[in-house]
C-alpha positions in Angstrom: -10.4 56.3 39.0 -7.2 57.7 40.5 -9.9 58.9 43.6 -11.9 56.1 44.5 -8.2 54.1 44.4 -6.3 56.0 46.6 -10.2 56.5 48.6 -10.1 52.4 48.7 -6.5 51.6 50.0 -6.1 54.8 52.2 -9.6 53.0 54.2 -7.9 49.2 53.5 -5.0 50.8 55.1 -6.6 52.7 58.0 -5.2 50.8 61.0 -1.9 50.4 58.7 1.5 51.9 60.5 0.9 55.0 58.5 -2.8 55.7 60.2 -5.2 55.6 57.2 -3.1 58.9 55.6 -2.5 59.2 52.0 0.4 57.9 50.5 1.1 58.4 47.0 2.0 55.7 46.4 -1.6 54.3 46.7 -2.5 56.1 43.0 -0.1 53.7 40.9 -2.9 51.0 41.8 -4.9 52.5 39.8 -1.8 52.3 36.3 -3.2 48.0 36.1 -6.2 48.3 34.9 -4.9 51.0 32.2 -1.8 48.7 32.0 -4.1 45.7 30.5 -5.9 48.2 28.0 -3.0 49.2 26.6 -1.9 45.5 26.0 -4.7 44.3 25.3 -4.7 47.6 22.6 -1.6 46.6 21.7 -2.8 42.8 20.4 -6.3 43.8 19.7 -4.5 46.3 16.8 -0.8 43.5 15.8 -3.4 40.9 15.5 -6.3 42.6 13.9 -5.0 44.3 11.9 -2.5 41.2 10.7 -5.7 39.2 9.9 -7.4 41.4 8.2 -10.8 41.4 11.1 -11.4 44.8 10.1 -11.4 48.4 10.7 -13.8 48.2 14.4 -11.5 46.1 15.7 -8.8 47.1 14.7 -9.6 51.2 15.6 -11.9 50.8 17.8 -10.2 48.0 19.4 -6.6 48.7 19.3 -6.3 52.2 18.4 -9.2 54.0 20.7 -8.8 51.5 22.9 -4.9 52.2 23.8 -4.8 55.6 22.6 -7.5 56.6 25.9 -5.5 53.6 28.7 -2.5 55.8 27.2 -3.3 59.0 27.8 -5.0 58.1 31.7 -1.9 56.7 32.2 0.4 59.7 31.7 -2.4 61.4 34.2 -1.9 59.0 36.3 2.0 58.6 36.2 1.9 62.7 35.9 0.1 63.4 39.6 2.3 61.0 41.2 4.8 62.9 40.4 4.0 65.8 41.8 2.4 64.0 44.6 5.7 62.6 45.3 8.6 64.9 44.5 6.2 68.1 45.7 8.7 70.6 45.7 10.9 69.3 42.5 7.5 68.9 40.6 7.5 70.8 37.7 11.5 69.6 36.8 9.6 65.6 37.0 6.5 67.2 35.0 10.1 68.0 32.3 11.4 65.3 32.7 9.0 62.9 32.2 7.6 64.9 29.6 11.2 64.6 27.7 11.5 61.1 27.8 8.3 60.1 26.5 8.9 62.3 23.5 12.4 61.2 23.5 11.3 57.9 23.2 8.9 58.6 20.9 10.7 60.9 17.8 13.0 57.6 18.7 11.3 54.7 18.2 11.5 54.4 14.6 14.5 54.1 14.7 15.3 51.0 17.1 12.1 49.1 15.3 14.0 45.8 14.0 13.8 44.2 10.3 12.2 41.6 11.4 8.9 43.8 13.0 8.0 44.3 8.9 7.5 41.1 8.0 4.2 41.1 10.5 2.5 42.7 12.1 1.4 40.3 14.8 4.9 39.4 15.7 6.0 43.4 15.8 2.6 44.3 18.0 3.3 40.9 19.8 6.6 42.1 21.1 5.8 45.8 21.2 2.8 44.4 24.2 5.2 41.9 26.5 7.5 44.2 26.4 5.6 47.4 27.3 3.5 44.9 30.5 7.3 43.8 30.9 8.0 47.0 31.8 5.7 48.6 33.0 4.5 45.6 35.7 7.9 46.1 37.3 8.2 49.6 37.8 5.3 49.5 39.3 6.1 46.8 41.7 9.4 49.0 42.3 7.8 52.3 42.8 4.7 50.8 45.4 7.5 48.3 47.4 10.0 50.7 47.8 8.8 53.9 46.7 8.1 55.8 49.8 11.7 54.4 51.2 12.6 56.1 48.3 12.4 59.3 49.0 13.3 59.7 52.0 16.2 58.2 51.4 15.9 61.2 48.9 14.7 63.8 51.6 12.0 64.8 49.1 9.0 66.0 50.9 5.8 64.5 49.2 2.1 65.7 50.0 1.5 62.7 51.8 
């Protein structure tokens, strides 16, 4: 999906200012469907578990969709890091993995008490927070990613 998305944007923008060259921010557009699938997975699991809709909804529809979309999103983000910060790619991937591990470790300690009173509320809040943070980050990186690289004087693959 990522390569098809990049090819689509290169063809669409071939006459614009980048003269048909590939830009690392084109990869970020491939995250939009995965973001929606992550949100759907969280909602299916939380609502399905709370309303006892059965294991196919919870496990296949909720957890399965969430983990597949989350794994794909991680791969797309790592590719973006490598293409954006070519000379610092190893450091960027290490920082990405550190942040991912710290968040996974810290999450259980930061769960508020009301989250234990109902799965629906907890997973709806998590889905809304995921949507807001992911879409805001994508909007900033798509709009200003190239300017950030130029300001940092980073060599990119574009």
